Structures are given as structure tokens and as C-alpha cells.
C-alpha positions in Angstrom: -10.6 14.1 17.9 -14.2 14.1 16.7 -15.3 14.9 13.2 -17.2 18.2 12.9 -20.1 19.3 10.7 -19.1 21.8 7.9 -21.0 23.5 5.2 -20.1 22.6 1.6 -18.6 25.6 -0.1 -16.5 26.2 -3.3 -12.9 25.1 -2.9 -10.7 28.2 -2.4 -7.5 26.1 -2.8 -7.8 25.3 -6.5 -4.7 26.4 -8.3 -2.9 25.6 -11.6 -0.4 23.4 -9.7 -3.2 21.4 -8.1 -5.0 20.8 -11.4 -1.7 19.8 -13.1 -1.0 17.3 -10.2 -4.5 15.7 -10.6 -4.2 15.6 -14.4 -0.8 13.9 -14.2 -1.9 11.4 -11.5 -5.3 10.5 -13.0 -4.9 11.1 -16.7 -8.0 13.3 -16.9 -8.7 16.6 -18.5 -8.2 19.8 -16.6 -12.0 20.3 -16.6 -12.5 16.9 -15.0 -9.7 17.6 -12.5 -11.4 20.9 -11.5 -14.7 19.1 -11.1 -13.3 16.6 -8.7 -12.0 19.3 -6.3 -14.6 21.9 -6.8 -15.8 21.9 -3.1 -14.1 22.3 0.3 -14.6 18.6 1.1 -13.6 15.4 -0.7 -14.4 11.7 -0.1 -11.5 9.5 1.1 -12.1 7.4 -2.1 -11.7 10.4 -4.4 -8.6 11.4 -2.5 -7.1 7.9 -2.9 -7.8 7.9 -6.6 -6.4 11.4 -7.1 -3.1 10.5 -5.3 -2.8 6.9 -6.5 -2.9 5.7 -2.9 -5.0 3.0 -1.3 -8.2 3.9 0.5 -6.8 2.4 3.7 -3.7 4.7 3.4 -6.1 7.7 3.3 -8.2 6.3 6.2 -5.0 5.8 8.2 -4.1 9.5 7.8 -7.6 10.4 9.1 -7.0 8.5 12.4 -5.8 10.3 15.5 -2.3 9.7 16.6 -0.2 10.8 19.6 2.7 13.1 18.9 4.9 15.3 21.1 2.4 18.1 20.4 -0.6 16.1 21.5 -3.2 14.2 19.4 -3.2 15.0 15.7 -4.3 13.8 12.3 -3.0 14.5 8.8 -6.5 14.9 7.4 -9.4 16.5 9.2 -12.6 14.4 9.2 -15.8 16.3 8.6 -19.5 15.5 8.0 -21.1 17.8 5.4 -24.5 16.0 5.8 -26.3 15.3 9.1 -26.6 11.6 8.4 -24.0 11.1 5.7 -20.6 9.7 5.3 -17.3 11.1 6.6 -15.4 13.4 4.2 -11.9 14.9 4.3 -11.7 18.7 4.7 -9.9 20.1 1.7 -7.4 22.2 3.7 -3.7 22.9 3.4 -2.7 19.4 4.4 -5.0 17.9 1.8 -3.7 20.3 -0.9 -0.1 19.6 0.0 -0.7 15.8 0.0 -2.0 15.9 -3.5 0.8 18.2 -4.7 3.4 15.9 -3.1 1.8 12.7 -4.6 3.0 13.5 -8.1 5.7 11.2 -9.3 8.7 13.2 -10.5 
């Protein structure tokens, strides 16, 4: 699975639940939480900090793995810049991962 190039656009998945999860995990203000997820891409480091996971845990979820349904990844790797670093696409999997990272 190759990473693809995407355009950076405003994040359409911002919700009150997402902001609450980030505020609880990181101890930041709602405005700061909104700023972190304002776009449709996020760095693996930012995702690790938001979810209180290690960077290697996030990178592992970006690696392809074989399943019964074929080759898949939890997080989709994208390149928003022609010569830049890899980012994670802020899709449903990313949203759900953040929501599920909140300690009860």
C-alpha cells in the first residue's frame, strides 16, 4: 500500500466528542484541541500525543498487514507536500482511535 498525495483541507470530522477526548487526554483548552485537529491530516507525533500512545505504536498502525480481506492498515499514510513527511489521513479510523483512547 503506497501513500498517496492529498490536499490539505479543513477537517470535517471535528465534533464535541472529539474535542472533549483531546482535552481530557492532553489537558489543553478546547480552542487548543480544535487547533490541533483543524485539518484533514495529522502528523504521527501529534496523533501519539493526542492519544497518549508512543510514536512507534502509531507508526505500527500505519504499516500494511495481511488480513483475510487482503492487505490493510489502520491509518492511511498520505503526503500533503510533494517533498514532505508522511502524515496520517484524518478519516473515520483516526477519529475512532482518538475517541477510543480516552481512559474511562
